[in-house]
N, C-alpha and C positions, 0 to 999 in steps of 0.2 A: 218337541223329544230334549233337546239338548239349547240349552241359555248364551247368548253370546259369550263369555269367558271358556265354552267350553268343559264343561261339565254340565254330567250328564245327572237326569233325576235318577227318581229309584228305581219308577217304572219301565224305563229304557233299559238301566242296567239289569233290570228282570228278566226282561226283553231279550238281550242280546245275548248272556247265562243259557239261555235254554235256549240259544243259537246254535252256544260259540259248543256247549255239550256234543253236538251233531262231530264237529269237529274234534271232536278230544279226545274219539276213537281212532285210534293212525290206521287201524283199514276202511272207515268212511271217509279220511283225510286226502287217504290215494284214490278210492274208488272219485270223488269229487275232482280230482287231480285230471285223471283219467278223463272224465267227463271234461273238462276243460281244455278238450279237443275235435269234441266235437257228440253227439248223442251217439251212445250205444246199448247194449242192448244186457238184462243180467248175463245172460251163458256170459258173451264177450265179459262181460266185468268181473265174474269166478272167475275164467282162465287170467283175466292179466295179472288179479292179483295172489292169486294161489289160493283162491279159501270154493270149498263146495255152493252147488246154486244155493242148498236152504242158506247157506250162510251168508253168500252173498243177496238174497231177496228177502233177505232180514235186514240185513244195515239198509238195505235198497227203503223200503217199509218206512226206517225209521228219519229217513231222509225227508220222503215225500211228506210223513207226519211232521213235520217242524217246516216244509213247503223250501228244503234246500234243489228237491229235486223234480222233473212232472215228466209226466208221461206222454207216449203219443202210440197210438196204435197202427203200426204200415201192415199192411196185407195177417199174417199172423202173429206176427212179431210186436214185440211190446219194446222200448224206446226209451229208454229214462234219459235227459240233458239237465244241464242247470234252468234251476230254475229262473233266477237274474243274473246280468250277469255281472251289477254293481255287487253279487259277490263277490267272486271274483277280482272285482278291480281289491277291492278291499282287504282278501286276503291275500296279494300280491304285498299294497303298502304292509301290512303288517310281518309278512316275513321282508320285507326288505329292513320294517325298524331292528324284527332281531338280527340280520346279518351286522346292520349296523353297531347297535348294542354290543351282540351277545358272539361274535364269531368262532369261539368257543363251545360254546352248547351248537350251533350248528354242524359243526365240526365230528359230530357223537353224529347222525342222521348218515346211515351205510345207505347203497345199495340197489335201488329193488331187484328182484329174482330176476327178473329178463334183464337189466343193466350187469349182473352180475353176470347171467349168461353168454350174452354176448361179447363179455373181454377175452381177451388172446391170454390165452395162459400159454406163461414157461415154463414151468414144473409141477407136476401138478402129481402131489402125492397121495398114493392109496392106503390106507389105514384102516382100510373096515377092515374088521374082525378082531384088532387090535382090543384091547379096554387100557385104560387110565393107565399110566402116565402116557403110554403106548402114542396112542396118537400126535401127543405135541411132542415126546423124543422126536419122532420121526418128521415132524416140522421142523425143531432147530436144527434136525441134522442136514433136513432138503436145503432151508432156509441161505449157506452158508455155501454151498454152487452155485444159488443165484442172484443175477448184475445187479446194483444198484437200482429201482427201477422197474423188475419185473416181475411179475404179478404170480403167484402160487396160489394153487387151488389146494387143500387140506380134503380127503375122503374118508367118512368114520362112520363108524354105526354104532359112537357114544357119544351120546347125549351132552355131556358136560365140554366137547369138545372145542364148541362153539366159543361160553365161555374161557375155556383154555389156553384157547389160540390169541382171543382177545387180549389178554389181561397177557400174556406174556410178548404181542403184536405189542400194546402199550408200551410195554415195559423197555423195549430194546428200539423202541420209537419207528416201527413199521411201522404204517397205513393198514386197517385193518379196513377194509371195504365190507365187510358186509358174510352172509350165509343163511342158507335154507336146505331144510329139511326135502328131499324127494325121492320116491322109490323105494324106500327105507332107508336112508346114509341120507348124514349130510354134507354139503356143500358148504367151506369154508374161506373166502377171502382174504388177502394180505397182498399189499405192493409194500417191496420188499425195502431195503432204508438204503 
């Protein structure tokens, strides 16, 4: 597959490109990471990733077709698990290499929905029902009253709010933690500088 000089032949490169296409999708990568802690049903994966059952099934079909996951039937449930633990080790090595070479790039990764929900929020800013620039103005006003290191959550029905708050947070050197949409509104989280 590869010669002694760590050069890969064209066939090896094609196989790897095909495999990595599975991980180029953020949802499939997230599912893979969830599966690294043990087998899960499609329902569990859909809930943990915040997508529909149908969408989760489609992603899992791609992963199964590429040999990334396997299935096992137990009673009435079908469980998905990682097909080869060497994949997890390989991706961990890639992640380590990225962390060493591109720390700025890795800072752009944000927390998952479950991680965000688990955060103790210092100040919640409810700007639902206001249009741009209302949610951003509310966030700016409220941030002044949050101590350094405090977590602020901005609630908004305006779909532009996550991007607006992210840009403002970067300009002000606050740490943008992430966002998600649920129940018809956005929740945007940041850590105050």
